[in-house]
C-alpha positions, 0 to 999 in steps of 0.5 A: 941724195940726203933727205932733207927736213920737209921730205918726209916722204913714207917716214912715221910722222905721228898723229896731227891735231887738227883744229880750228884756230883763229890766225894771229894778225901777224900770221895773216900779214905774212900771208898778205906779204906774200900775196902782195910779192906773188901779186907784183912778180917780185917773188913766185911760188916756186922761189918761195917753196925753194926758200922754204927748202933751204931753211937749216933744220932748226928754223924749218922746225919752227911756227909755219908762218915764221918759216915763210917770214924767213923764207920771205927775208931770205928771197928778199935778200937774195933779190938785193930789195931788203937787207935783213937788218932793214926788215929787222929794224922796220918790224922793231919801230913797230913794235916800238909803236904798238908798246908806245903809252897812248 
């Protein structure tokens, strides 16, 4: 069996920098979306874990919340609830609204 990128058991991982920091607003939003999907029984935690573990190495190496967002989009797409294009289109709409002059 091949070892996957998340399975680091027994491997040298190097040092970790542990420090307090505020989460970015978008990271808090990802946490809230994941909680809402679990509360609504749209997504189970074991499904999210499997989706995270299925990410390709180049995506798995990204920031923690970027991994979560990718995994959630993949799950929503697998379940036929939203497509990646729909999610990205909505993200673009929100980005444009936030960047528009007031």
